[in-house]
N, C-alpha and C positions, 0 to 999 in steps of 0.2 A: 289422158286427163288424170290428174291426181286430186281427189277430194280430201278436204281437211276439216277436222272437227277438234275444237279445243276441249281438253280434259285436264285432269291433274293427277299427280302421284303424291304420296305422303312420305316425308322423312321425319319421323316423330310427329310433332304438331306443326311442323313446317310444311307448306304446300308448294309444290314445284309444278310449273307448267309442263304439260305433255301435249304434243301435236299428234293426233291420230290421223295418219295419212293412208288413204286407200287408193290402190291402183288396180284397174282391170285391163289386162292385156291379152292379146291373142296367145294361144298355146294350149297345152293340155290342161283340162279343168282341174283347178286346185284351189285351196284356201289356206294361206300361210300367214301366221302372225310372227313378226320379228320385232326386235327391240328389247331383248332381255326379259321376256315374259316369264312369270312363274307358272305353275301348273294351273291355277285358277284362270289366269289370262289365256293360256293356250287352249283351255277347254271352252273358252267363249265362242270358238268357231261353231261348235255343235249347238250351243244355246241360241246363237244368232240365227243359224240355219233353221232351227226348229221354230223360232219365233216368227221368222219371215214366212215359213210354210204355213203356220197357223193363220196368217192373214191372207193366204192365197197367192203369195209371191214366191218365186223360185229364183235361186241364184243363177245368173247367166252362165253358160258353159264356157267360162274364161278362166284365165289364170289370175286369181285375186290375191294381192299381197297387201297386208296391213303392216305398216311400220309405226311403232310407237316411239317418237323422237322426244328427247335425245336418246339415241340407241344405246349409250353406255350407262344409262340409269336403270337399275332394276325396277321392274314393274310388278306390283303385287296387288291382288284383290280382284273381286268380281265386278267392280264398278266400271271397268272398261267395256263391258258388254254394250251398254247404250251408245257410247261414242263410236264404237266400231260399227254397230248397226246403222247409225245415222250416216256415217261415212259411206257405207255401202249403198244406202238409199240415195245419197247425193250423187254417187258415181253412176247409179242406174238411171238418174234423171227423175226420180220420184219426188225428191225434195229440193228446194232451191238452196244452192250452196252459199249464196251471199247472205241469206237470212240466218242460216245455221252458224255462220262465222261469228255472229255477235253473241253467241252463248258458250258457256262452259257446261259440258254434259257429264253426268255420272249416274250410274244405275245398273242393277243386275236384271237380266231378262229371264223370265220363266219360259218354259217350253211353249206355253200358250200365248206368249206375247205380252204378258203382264210385266210391269216394271216393279221389281222388288227392292226393298230397303237395303242400303249399304252403309258402311261406316264412313265417317268423315264429312258429312254433308255440311255441318256448321262451319268448320274451317274453310271448306271449299267455297261456301257462299261469301264469307268475308274476303277471301282471295279474289273472287269474281267482282266484289264491290271495289276493291283496290284497283283492279284492272279495267273497271268500267265496262263489264260485260254482264249479260244476263246469265241465269242459271237454269238448267234443266235437270230435275231430280225426281225421285219417286214420289208419288202422291202421299205416301205415308209419312214422308219427311218434309213436306212443303212447309208445315208450321215451324220446323226447326230452321229451315233455310230463310224463312221470312224474318228472323231476327236480324239478318243483315239488311237493314232498312235502306231502301234507295236503289234497289236493282229489280229488274223484271225477272220474275220467277215463274217457270212453267213446271207444274207438278202433275204430269199425266199418270193415270193408273195403268195405262197400256201403251204400247208402241203405236197401235192404231189410232188412239186418241190424239197422240202427238202429231201423227201424219195429217189427220183431219184438221187439226188446229192450223198447221202451216198451209193447208189447202183452202182454208176459210170455211169449211163446212161444219166446224165445231170450235167453240171458244172455250179455252181453259181459264177458269176463274182464278185470279191471283189468290194464293193462300194467305191466311191470317197467321200472325205469330202464335205459336202454341202457348197456352197459359204457363207461366213460370211456376215452379214449385213454391207452395205456400210457405213463407218464412215463419219462424216462431214456434214450430212444432218439432218434436223429437220422438215420435212414436209413443207419446203419452207417458214417457218415463220422467219421473220427478224425484228430486232429492228428498222429498217428504217420505218416500218409500223406505229410506234407509234410517234405521234407528241407531243412535250412538254414533261412533266414528267421527266425532267433531273435529279432531285434529286432521283426519284424512280429508274431510270436507273443506277445511281451511286450505289445505295444500291444493286441492282440486280448484278452488276459487283462484288462488294465486297463479296456478298454471294457466287457467283460462284467461286471466286478466293480462298476462304478459306473453302468452304463447310459449310457455316453457315446457320442456320435456319433463316427464314425471315417471317415477318408479315406485310402485307400491309393493311392499314385502309383508306377508302375513300368512297365518295358517289357513287351511281350507275353510270356506264358509264364512270368512270374515267380511265379505262384501266388496272385495277388490274389483271384480268384474262389474258389479252393480254400479259402483262409483264411476268407473270408466265409461260405461254405457250412458250415463247421465251427463257426461261432459258436453256433448253437442247441445244439450238443452240450455246451457248457461253461456254458450259462445254466441257472439253477435252474428247475425246473418251476413252472408257475403254481400259486398257492395256490387253494384251493377258491373263494374269492370272486372272484379274478382269472379263474379258469376260466369261471365263470358270466358274468362281464362280457364276456369275449372271445367266448364261445359265442353270446351274444345277438346280437352284431354279425353273426357268420357265419350265424346262423339267419335274420335279417332279409334277408341277401343270398342266402339259399337255398343256402348252401355248407356246412351242417353235415351231414357224411356219417353216415348211419345213426343219426342222433340222438345221436351220442357227444359228450360234452363234451370240449373241447380241454384237454389238460394240458401238451403241449409248447408253448412260445412260438411264435407264428406267424412264419414266414419267407417273405416275399414278395419276389420278384425279377422285376418286370415288365421286358419288353423296352424298349429305348430308343425304339421306335416307338409306345409307349403314348400315348394322347391325354390331354389335360388332365382330361377327365371320368373316364377310367379310373384315373388316378393319384390325383386329389384327390377324386373322387366327383362325382355329378351325373347328367346324362342326363335323359330325359323323366320318369323316376320317382324321380330324386334318390337313386340307390342309393349305398351306401358304396363308396369307391374303395380302391385298394391301400393307401393310408396308414391308412385306418380298419381294413381287414382285417388290417393288421399291428399293431394296437393291442396294447400291452404285449409286443410282439415286435420283430422286425427287419425293416426296409425296406431292401433292398439294391438299389442302382442301379449296374449295371455300365456301363462306358463312359459316365461321367457327362456329358461335354461333348456327346455325341451326342443327348441328350434335348433337345427344343425348349426354348428359354429361357423362354417363358411357363409351361411346365409346371413347370420347376424353381423359378421364382419363386413359384409357388403354394404351394410347400412351406415358405416362409420363416415365415409366421405360425403354422401348426400345429406346426412344430418348436419354436417358442417357447412356445406356449400349451397344447399337448397336445390340441387339438380343432380341428375344421374346420367352418365354417359354409357351407352351400350355400344361396344365396338365389335364388329363382325368382319370377316374377311372381305365382304363386298359392300359394307355400309358402316356408317358411324352415326348413331342417332343419340340426341340429347333430349331428355324429358325433364320438365320441371318437377321438383320433389321437395318443396318447402312445406314440411309437415310438422305437426306437433306430435312428438313421439311419446306414447304412454305405454307402460309395460307393467305387468303384474307377475309376481312369482312367490312361491313358497320359500321359507327360509332353508328348507332341506327337502330331500325327496319324500320323506314321510309327512312333512309339513308341520310337525309338532315339536320343533326343536326346544321351545321354551316351556313345554309341559312335560314334567318328569313322568307323569302317569301314562302319557300316550307316545312319548318319543321312543324311537327304535333303539336297539342296543348299540348301534354304531355312532350315536350322537356323542360328541359334536363333529366327529370325523366326517359324517355324512354331509353336514353343512358345507364343510370345506370342499369336498368333492363336487357337490351340487353347484355351488356358487362359482367355482373355478371354471365352469363351462363358459362363463361370460368374461370376456377380456376386460382388463383395467381401462383401456382407452374407450371402450363402449360405455362403461360405467361413468367415465369422466365426462361424457357428452350429455349426461342427464342432469338437469338443473336441480331438480327437487327429488330427494329420496325420503320416503315416509314409511314408517312402520304402522301397519294396520293390525291392531290387536283383535283377538277373538271377541265376538259380541257376547256379553254376559246375559244370563236369564233376566236379570233386573232391567237391562236395556230393552229387551224384547217385550217386557210387560208395560213399558211406557207408552203413552199416547203418541201419535205421529208428531214429528217436529213441526213447530209453527212456521219455520222459515223454509219455503220451497224453492224450486228452481227459478221461478219468476223474480223473487227478491234478490237472489244471488246474481242472476243475469243482469239485473239493473246496475248493481255495483260493478260488475265486469264491464258493462257497456260504458259506464262513466269513465272507468280507468282507461279503456281503449280510446275513448274520445280525447283524453288528455295526451295520450301517446301520439295520436294522429295530429293534434294541434302542435305538438312539440317538433315533429319531423316534417311538417307540411312544407316548410321553406327550403328543404334540402333538395338537391338535384334528384330527378326521378330515378336515375340509375344507382344512386347511393342512399335512397330513402328507405329506412326500415319500416315495416308494417307494425311491428311490435317491439317491445324492449328486448325480446329474445334474439332479435336480428341485429341489434346495435353492437358495434364493434369499434376497435381502434380508438382514435382520439375522440370520436363522438361519445363512446361509452365513458371515457375518462372525464369528459365534460359534463355529461348529464347525470352521472352516478357518483360523482366525487363526494365521499362522505365527509361529515364534519370531523373535527380533530379527535374526539373520543371514539367515533366510529372507525376512523383510520387507524388509530392505535389498536383497537380491538381486532380489526381485520388483519393487521400485520402480525400480531401475536398469534392469532388463530391459524394463519397461513403457515407459520412455522411449526406449530404443535400438530396440526392436522395434516401437514405435508401436502398442502394443496399445490397442484400443478398450476401453470399459468392459465390454462383453460378453466380449471376449477375456480381460480381466483376471480376471473372475469365473469364466470357464471354466478358467483355469489353477488357481484355488483349488479348484474342484470336483475336478479331476483329482488335485491334490496330496492332497486329503482321501482319495480312493480309494487312492492309493499308500500312505498311512499305514494305512488299513484292511487292505490286503493284508499289510502288515508287522506289523500288530497294535500299532502305535504309537498312544498316546492323543492325541498332538499332531502338528501339521504342522511339519516341520523343513525346514531349508535344503536337504537332500538331496532331499526330496520336491518342493520348489519347482523345483529345478534339473531334475529329470527331467520334471516337468510342462511346463516351458518348452521342453524339447527337442522336444515334440510340437507346438509352434507354429511350427516352422521352415519348413514348406512354405507359401508364399504364392503367389497367382496372379500369373503373369507379366503385365506390362502393356507395351504398345508405346508 
């Protein structure tokens, strides 16, 4: 007899069916797991054995073979513990196989039989919903699984509780969906905290309204990081569909806290010592990196030239395509990576290039060396470049600004609503979320400037030596400026302001 239990494996955020097959045959007592298991799966033998012993059950003295099919798909993670244990219990006659067949199971077993939390419960629940199955998951993640409304969910805190439920001596209460993260908060950070820097605040508002990439260049202490940290406070909250999309990535990464769906847009700010795998994704298990965890949110890189150049160059393709492919010898995984890229940097290593009293003796050569660490193609993918000047003592003595994040967020929200209405009738696969995603003939249609604006753009493109990518990014920013103003068409004024955000270019020696 072969007992079968449904479970899943993960390839990025995609869920693949896995059939956990358990056979008990005569022969020398053994316990073997096959089907390309990794170390964590292979070690499940000892966790399952200990969990059964804790309940007073012992494995029969038989040859036990567990096959995780399809056998040519690599199996990773500790969530195979529970389906393997259930398969063994079915093979032993402890549990009814026909009832278990209607569920998909995943969970890690502790040595005392408790069912511990694992990564990927939310996408597994949605997959079970599509397959019209129930789901068995850890009690700590029942609220996460309950977001897949319409399926039966069993969330036991121990293997014994699950056995008692199927035997009818205990009833597991269906879990309620965990409370979603409260929208409209961003850690109490407000633009009112920043004095001066009106031009930088304007650039931040434009970037938020259109989803544009932003680079801030200025001396130390000018407020670049403070500005970036307040960007989530003026961004609109995630829509329900976006919240589910983002939460699935965080669930696969094991970073969905308390099973709560994310409503605030992610804000990821890795240190400049982050490795290529940490930023772009990868490692032994091809986990999502910071750029995927920031999907539909903000990826902020402070001290941009301090990041290793190969790490920065890995961002070029995903910033353009909105996804990142991680290729390994035994797998090929694609993660979503549609981020709003925000970066900050000093003009040179000492940071005081424009201040003769503080600049080092190597200026301006130090600026050329420092900024040359960033390639021209990466600069070209940034829509808005803004210089952030040092804050003067006069600015610091002023009272707090009257306009805070809530006022700016309202304008951003109105501009985003105009973009949503503009793109609503397009096919879903070609529908941009923001102006920053518009491209091709669509961009030419929605951002065609008037005659004076077209003349200005043509002249500026020649003088500034704009690439085709830079030319189109000027049009996107101009369309956002028109949306903030409520103007139906792009005018010369919008083109002029959009061009002003292309002024900062990398110094070259």
